[in-house]
C-alpha positions, 0 to 999 in steps of 0.5 A: 472451485479450482479447474473451473475457475478462471482468473486474470492476473493484471500486472504491469503497467506503465507506472514507476512500480512495473517491475515490481507489479510483473513480479507480484502478478507472477507470484500470484500466478504460481500460487494459485496454478499450484491449486489447478486454477485456471489463470492467465496474465493480461497488461492495462493497455488499450486492450485490456477492457475489450480483451477482459469483455470477451473472456469475461473471465470469473474474477480479475485479480489486479496485482497493479502497483502504482497509479494504474492499479491503486488509483482507483480509477481502473477498478472503477472501470471494472465496476462498471463493467460488472467484472468481479474482481479482487480488492478494494472498489474505486471510490474506497481505492481512491481514498487510500491513494490519497495520503493526505486523505486517508490520514484525515479519514483514520484521524477522524476514526480515533487513530494516530496519525503525525502531524503534517501539511500538504503543499501544491506545487503551484502554491509552492511556485506562488507563495514563493519556496522560500517563504513556504519553506520557512512558515513549515520550519516554523511549525514542524521541528525535530525532523520530517519526512517529505513524500509524493500525496500519492504514489508508492514504493518509497518512491520520492521520499525522504527523511530531512534532518535540516532545513538544508535538505528540504527544499531539494526533497520537495522537489523530489516528491513533486517530481512524482505527484503535484501535491507534497505530504510534509509529515512530522517525523515520529522515530521508532519501530517502523511496521507493517500490518497486513489485513485480510477479510474474513467470515467474521470481518477484517482481521490484521496478520502478525506485524512485520518489523523492518530494519533497513540495513541503510536505515531507510526503507527505500525502494531497493531496500524493498525489493533487493534481497538481504538489503532489508531484515524483516522480524515476523511476528514483529519484536513487539510487546503483545499489547503494542502488537495489539494496538497496532494490529488494532490502527491496522483494521480501523484504517481499513474499515474507515476507508471502506477497503475490502479482502486485503490491504496493509497499513503502514506504521511506526511504533513510537518509544512509548509503544504507541503505533502511529498510521502512515499511509494503507495500500489497497494492493500490496507487494506480493514479490518474494520480499514484500512484506504481506506474503511473509504475514501470511507465511507466519500464520503457518498458511501457505501462500497458494490456500491463501490467494485461494481464500481471496478470489474465493471471497470475491467470487462469493461477493459477485 
């Protein structure tokens, strides 16, 4: 199909993850162009839908991070427009974008996920900050993780070790979303497991182990070369690695995701993997986890991205 198929890669946007999206988009363009695909780029702005409807590309690749690419809204518009595209459809993306919903779906499907409570900004104000915080601390101990209920790239995420840190952590989370997810902290090995759809259904890629120099895998640690050490495949017992792969696939299926996804997990001291969240359009930059996992299988990124594109075309 190379040379005859037109692909429009969407990147950029106005989210907090604009720069990451631009880098992901360039990597997709480079990978497909090496195989002779006709690839162009576009920004998600007021001109986008008219442009796509005029060009009618064979497939759209939304390499967008943050709300514009992952909350399901743009994907729903692509569905209505009848334009084939890479990745999960709008309703499924919306489920994954909302972390509390994603956790609940995985839990119902039989997967393990840390105990948590979701707090809206309005309730936090109406009930009173002190009362809400005391209630949370009374039921959840031994460390917490506070994060925006929707968002990516660890923006607004805080590891809370003391009661005094919780108020600021909640305010940081509310900077990025109107709801904060307060999650019981699980100490262990942080991993990411990519999932790609194949002829026999979704299959897990080798887990990537994440070891940030700072001890926290934040925004800078994700996208600054040298700030994090990665091990691919992760240094896990084979049985534990298999269980992690099964959990990632379970999450992919539970939310109805398609083509590609990435599950963020943590493996505790007993070897049990816990689901944290899923990403419907994982980062594809030079430091991102999904590309590392693909490369660890011996495949090159060009052929892998071409296979994903061809699958989307076949489903159109």
